[in-house]
C-alpha positions as protocol buffer text, in pm:
chain_id: "A"
residue {
  index: 1
  type: ARG
  ca { x: -954 y: 1133 z: -889 }
}
residue {
  index: 2
  type: MET
  ca { x: -1281 y: 1195 z: -1069 }
}
residue {
  index: 3
  type: LEU
  ca { x: -1275 y: 1422 z: -1370 }
}
residue {
  index: 4
  type: SER
  ca { x: -1522 y: 1706 z: -1365 }
}
residue {
  index: 5
  type: ASN
  ca { x: -1811 y: 1606 z: -1586 }
}
residue {
  index: 6
  type: PRO
  ca { x: -2077 y: 1868 z: -1656 }
}
residue {
  index: 7
  type: LYS
  ca { x: -2333 y: 1615 z: -1780 }
}
residue {
  index: 8
  type: GLY
  ca { x: -2298 y: 1402 z: -1467 }
}
residue {
  index: 9
  type: ARG
  ca { x: -2191 y: 1093 z: -1661 }
}
residue {
  index: 10
  type: ARG
  ca { x: -1939 y: 848 z: -1533 }
}
residue {
  index: 11
  type: PRO
  ca { x: -1607 y: 875 z: -1722 }
}
residue {
  index: 12
  type: SER
  ca { x: -1555 y: 588 z: -1967 }
}
residue {
  index: 13
  type: ALA
  ca { x: -1270 y: 346 z: -1903 }
}
residue {
  index: 14
  type: HIS
  ca { x: -1191 y: 375 z: -2273 }
}
residue {
  index: 15
  type: LYS
  ca { x: -1187 y: 755 z: -2281 }
}
residue {
  index: 16
  type: LYS
  ca { x: -830 y: 776 z: -2151 }
}
residue {
  index: 17
  type: THR
  ca { x: -709 y: 628 z: -2482 }
}
residue {
  index: 18
  type: TRP
  ca { x: -907 y: 877 z: -2691 }
}
residue {
  index: 19
  type: ILE
  ca { x: -734 y: 1150 z: -2888 }
}
residue {
  index: 20
  type: PRO
  ca { x: -832 y: 1487 z: -2733 }
}
residue {
  index: 21
  type: ASP
  ca { x: -1069 y: 1699 z: -2945 }
}
residue {
  index: 22
  type: ALA
  ca { x: -822 y: 1991 z: -2936 }
}
residue {
  index: 23
  type: ASN
  ca { x: -559 y: 1774 z: -3109 }
}
residue {
  index: 24
  type: ALA
  ca { x: -788 y: 1676 z: -3397 }
}
residue {
  index: 25
  type: LYS
  ca { x: -853 y: 1947 z: -3653 }
}
residue {
  index: 26
  type: CYS
  ca { x: -950 y: 1695 z: -3920 }
}
residue {
  index: 27
  type: CYS
  ca { x: -1075 y: 1336 z: -3952 }
}
residue {
  index: 28
  type: MET
  ca { x: -797 y: 1088 z: -3877 }
}
residue {
  index: 29
  type: ARG
  ca { x: -927 y: 853 z: -4147 }
}
residue {
  index: 30
  type: CYS
  ca { x: -1021 y: 1070 z: -4449 }
}
residue {
  index: 31
  type: GLY
  ca { x: -864 y: 1406 z: -4358 }
}
residue {
  index: 32
  type: ALA
  ca { x: -1186 y: 1613 z: -4383 }
}
residue {
  index: 33
  type: GLY
  ca { x: -1174 y: 1925 z: -4164 }
}
residue {
  index: 34
  type: PHE
  ca { x: -1417 y: 1965 z: -3875 }
}
residue {
  index: 35
  type: HIS
  ca { x: -1639 y: 2271 z: -3829 }
}
residue {
  index: 36
  type: PHE
  ca { x: -1967 y: 2364 z: -3664 }
}
residue {
  index: 37
  type: PHE
  ca { x: -2183 y: 2146 z: -3892 }
}
residue {
  index: 38
  type: PHE
  ca { x: -1923 y: 1869 z: -3950 }
}
residue {
  index: 39
  type: ARG
  ca { x: -1878 y: 1721 z: -3605 }
}
residue {
  index: 40
  type: ARG
  ca { x: -1608 y: 1507 z: -3446 }
}
residue {
  index: 41
  type: HIS
  ca { x: -1679 y: 1155 z: -3324 }
}
residue {
  index: 42
  type: HIS
  ca { x: -1457 y: 919 z: -3129 }
}
residue {
  index: 43
  type: CYS
  ca { x: -1424 y: 558 z: -3237 }
}
residue {
  index: 44
  type: ARG
  ca { x: -1488 y: 360 z: -2919 }
}
residue {
  index: 45
  type: ARG
  ca { x: -1239 y: 94 z: -3026 }
}
residue {
  index: 46
  type: CYS
  ca { x: -927 y: 278 z: -3144 }
}
residue {
  index: 47
  type: GLY
  ca { x: -993 y: 622 z: -2994 }
}
residue {
  index: 48
  type: PHE
  ca { x: -934 y: 811 z: -3321 }
}
residue {
  index: 49
  type: VAL
  ca { x: -1131 y: 1127 z: -3391 }
}
residue {
  index: 50
  type: VAL
  ca { x: -1331 y: 1066 z: -3708 }
}
residue {
  index: 51
  type: CYS
  ca { x: -1613 y: 1221 z: -3910 }
}
residue {
  index: 52
  type: SER
  ca { x: -1961 y: 1072 z: -3939 }
}
residue {
  index: 53
  type: SER
  ca { x: -1881 y: 938 z: -4289 }
}
residue {
  index: 54
  type: CYS
  ca { x: -1588 y: 736 z: -4152 }
}
residue {
  index: 55
  type: SER
  ca { x: -1782 y: 610 z: -3849 }
}
residue {
  index: 56
  type: SER
  ca { x: -2116 y: 505 z: -3991 }
}
residue {
  index: 57
  type: LYS
  ca { x: -2152 y: 184 z: -3788 }
}
residue {
  index: 58
  type: THR
  ca { x: -2236 y: 100 z: -3429 }
}
residue {
  index: 59
  type: LEU
  ca { x: -2135 y: -235 z: -3283 }
}
residue {
  index: 60
  type: ASP
  ca { x: -2156 y: -425 z: -2956 }
}
residue {
  index: 61
  type: LEU
  ca { x: -1823 y: -386 z: -2780 }
}
residue {
  index: 62
  type: PRO
  ca { x: -1704 y: -549 z: -2458 }
}
residue {
  index: 63
  type: GLY
  ca { x: -1734 y: -316 z: -2160 }
}
residue {
  index: 64
  type: PHE
  ca { x: -2036 y: -127 z: -2296 }
}
residue {
  index: 65
  type: LYS
  ca { x: -2404 y: -200 z: -2241 }
}
residue {
  index: 66
  type: LYS
  ca { x: -2521 y: -37 z: -2565 }
}
residue {
  index: 67
  type: ARG
  ca { x: -2392 y: -45 z: -2922 }
}
residue {
  index: 68
  type: GLN
  ca { x: -2107 y: 203 z: -2973 }
}
residue {
  index: 69
  type: ARG
  ca { x: -1985 y: 417 z: -3263 }
}
residue {
  index: 70
  type: VAL
  ca { x: -1690 y: 248 z: -3434 }
}
residue {
  index: 71
  type: CYS
  ca { x: -1487 y: 377 z: -3728 }
}
residue {
  index: 72
  type: ASP
  ca { x: -1519 y: 186 z: -4056 }
}
residue {
  index: 73
  type: GLU
  ca { x: -1161 y: 55 z: -4035 }
}
residue {
  index: 74
  type: CYS
  ca { x: -1222 y: -95 z: -3690 }
}
residue {
  index: 75
  type: THR
  ca { x: -1554 y: -237 z: -3816 }
}
residue {
  index: 76
  type: SER
  ca { x: -1366 y: -419 z: -4095 }
}
residue {
  index: 77
  type: GLU
  ca { x: -1103 y: -547 z: -3849 }
}
residue {
  index: 78
  type: LEU
  ca { x: -1372 y: -671 z: -3608 }
}
residue {
  index: 79
  type: LYS
  ca { x: -1555 y: -852 z: -3890 }
}
residue {
  index: 80
  type: LYS
  ca { x: -1229 y: -1021 z: -3997 }
}
residue {
  index: 81
  type: GLU
  ca { x: -1157 y: -1123 z: -3635 }
}
residue {
  index: 82
  type: LYS
  ca { x: -1509 y: -1262 z: -3606 }
}
residue {
  index: 83
  type: GLN
  ca { x: -1465 y: -1463 z: -3930 }
}
residue {
  index: 84
  type: VAL
  ca { x: -1131 y: -1602 z: -3812 }
}
residue {
  index: 85
  type: LYS
  ca { x: -1283 y: -1702 z: -3476 }
}
residue {
  index: 86
  type: SER
  ca { x: -1580 y: -1859 z: -3654 }
}
residue {
  index: 87
  type: GLN
  ca { x: -1353 y: -2058 z: -3888 }
}
residue {
  index: 88
  type: PHE
  ca { x: -1145 y: -2173 z: -3591 }
}
residue {
  index: 89
  type: VAL
  ca { x: -1454 y: -2283 z: -3397 }
}
residue {
  index: 90
  type: ASN
  ca { x: -1590 y: -2465 z: -3705 }
}
residue {
  index: 91
  type: SER
  ca { x: -1256 y: -2640 z: -3752 }
}
residue {
  index: 92
  type: LEU
  ca { x: -1253 y: -2753 z: -3388 }
}
residue {
  index: 93
  type: GLN
  ca { x: -1615 y: -2870 z: -3418 }
}
residue {
  index: 94
  type: LYS
  ca { x: -1530 y: -3079 z: -3726 }
}
residue {
  index: 95
  type: GLN
  ca { x: -1235 y: -3236 z: -3545 }
}
residue {
  index: 96
  type: LEU
  ca { x: -1455 y: -3318 z: -3244 }
}
residue {
  index: 97
  type: ASP
  ca { x: -1727 y: -3462 z: -3469 }
}
residue {
  index: 98
  type: LYS
  ca { x: -1470 y: -3676 z: -3651 }
}
residue {
  index: 99
  type: LYS
  ca { x: -1330 y: -3802 z: -3320 }
}
residue {
  index: 100
  type: ARG
  ca { x: -1680 y: -3874 z: -3186 }
}
residue {
  index: 101
  type: LEU
  ca { x: -1776 y: -4067 z: -3501 }
}
residue {
  index: 102
  type: SER
  ca { x: -1451 y: -4262 z: -3481 }
}
residue {
  index: 103
  type: GLN
  ca { x: -1517 y: -4351 z: -3116 }
}
residue {
  index: 104
  type: GLU
  ca { x: -1876 y: -4452 z: -3199 }
}
residue {
  index: 105
  type: ALA
  ca { x: -1751 y: -4671 z: -3485 }
}
residue {
  index: 106
  type: GLU
  ca { x: -1496 y: -4835 z: -3253 }
}
residue {
  index: 107
  type: ALA
  ca { x: -1766 y: -4894 z: -2991 }
}
residue {
  index: 108
  type: ASN
  ca { x: -2002 y: -5045 z: -3251 }
}
residue {
  index: 109
  type: ALA
  ca { x: -1722 y: -5267 z: -3385 }
}
residue {
  index: 110
  type: ALA
  ca { x: -1648 y: -5385 z: -3030 }
}
residue {
  index: 111
  type: LYS
  ca { x: -2018 y: -5470 z: -2978 }
}
residue {
  index: 112
  type: GLU
  ca { x: -2032 y: -5662 z: -3307 }
}
residue {
  index: 113
  type: LYS
  ca { x: -1714 y: -5846 z: -3219 }
}
residue {
  index: 114
  type: THR
  ca { x: -1852 y: -5943 z: -2880 }
}
residue {
  index: 115
  type: PHE
  ca { x: -2178 y: -6059 z: -3034 }
}
residue {
  index: 116
  type: THR
  ca { x: -1997 y: -6261 z: -3301 }
}
residue {
  index: 117
  type: THR
  ca { x: -1774 y: -6417 z: -3038 }
}
residue {
  index: 118
  type: CYS
  ca { x: -2078 y: -6519 z: -2836 }
}
residue {
  index: 119
  type: GLU
  ca { x: -2240 y: -6683 z: -3138 }
}
residue {
  index: 120
  type: LYS
  ca { x: -1926 y: -6884 z: -3207 }
}
residue {
  index: 121
  type: GLU
  ca { x: -1886 y: -6999 z: -2849 }
}
residue {
  index: 122
  type: VAL
  ca { x: -2247 y: -7095 z: -2790 }
}
residue {
  index: 123
  type: LYS
  ca { x: -2365 y: -7345 z: -3045 }
}
residue {
  index: 124
  type: ILE
  ca { x: -2722 y: -7452 z: -3008 }
}
residue {
  index: 125
  type: ASP
  ca { x: -2826 y: -7775 z: -3176 }
}
residue {
  index: 126
  type: PRO
  ca { x: -3199 y: -7759 z: -3245 }
}
residue {
  index: 127
  type: LYS
  ca { x: -3221 y: -8142 z: -3254 }
}
residue {
  index: 128
  type: LYS
  ca { x: -3104 y: -8186 z: -2897 }
}
residue {
  index: 129
  type: PRO
  ca { x: -3350 y: -8115 z: -2620 }
}
residue {
  index: 130
  type: ARG
  ca { x: -3261 y: -7837 z: -2382 }
}
residue {
  index: 131
  type: VAL
  ca { x: -3187 y: -7927 z: -2024 }
}
residue {
  index: 132
  type: ARG
  ca { x: -3297 y: -7681 z: -1767 }
}
residue {
  index: 133
  type: SER
  ca { x: -3100 y: -7650 z: -1451 }
}
residue {
  index: 134
  type: ARG
  ca { x: -3282 y: -7602 z: -1125 }
}
residue {
  index: 135
  type: SER
  ca { x: -3181 y: -7311 z: -912 }
}
């Protein structure tokens, strides 16, 4: 069932997790009371009702086309998550690079070994004339 929406906007999939405005008399982060000039804002990540001071950032969030208002606590959490993911990816990249270098070294050693083996097996005496075989 569609909710009545006076502005004609489609209801957000995230809005169902939001705290209703009527239940928030003050900022859920700093405790400042809301009034006509001190407006409520919803963090698009956690759904808390926060003041503009506690939601000063906008970030790209999955499921939204534009950057969305996010409370400062969620911003910090998202930055930490991004750092952890980045460290994990860098660690995997180092492991892959190490493995690739090891495989390249093994391949080069195998080529050198083959070349050395060929030199030992085929001894060419420069004093003897070469005999060409006819095909």
